[in-house]
Phi, psi and omega in degrees: 000141182292151182297325181298318180290326177297323179293319177297319179296317178298316180296315180296321177296320179294317178295316181297316179292322176296319178296316181296312178301318180297317182296314184295312183289323179288332174294321176296317178297319179295323177293322178296324181263015186293337180279352183273174173296159184305315180291330177283342174273315188291319185297305179292329178295318179293322177295316177297318181301309181293318181297313181295314182299307184289326176291319177295312180298314183297319179294313181293320178296320179295315182291328177289330190239012185296331179281341182292331188256014181252126177281170179298333181283351180098352180274164180279133175280088188292331180291316178294318179299315181297317178298316181291322177294320177298318179297315182293313182295318179294321179292323176292323177296318178293315180297321179293322179295320178291318180297320182283340181266000000 
């Protein structure tokens, strides 16, 4: 299998695991706040959803790609890391905007 496809599979696996963890934990949070008013349920549940998703995704993405950003000298390849972070953050920003609307 080509290296490019392996990278896509790792990224999709990371997104899927983050999404799954987010759904499970936010469902538990929604159940905990079910006795509250709707806005008092939705706000903390949404915050829990985003915190769990981005922390899970960020951790898994780091562990999958930590060797990719290390130069032979042992230093971090900041330019490649910066480009990839901009791509990821912009795609999540667009995705979140579509999801929330």
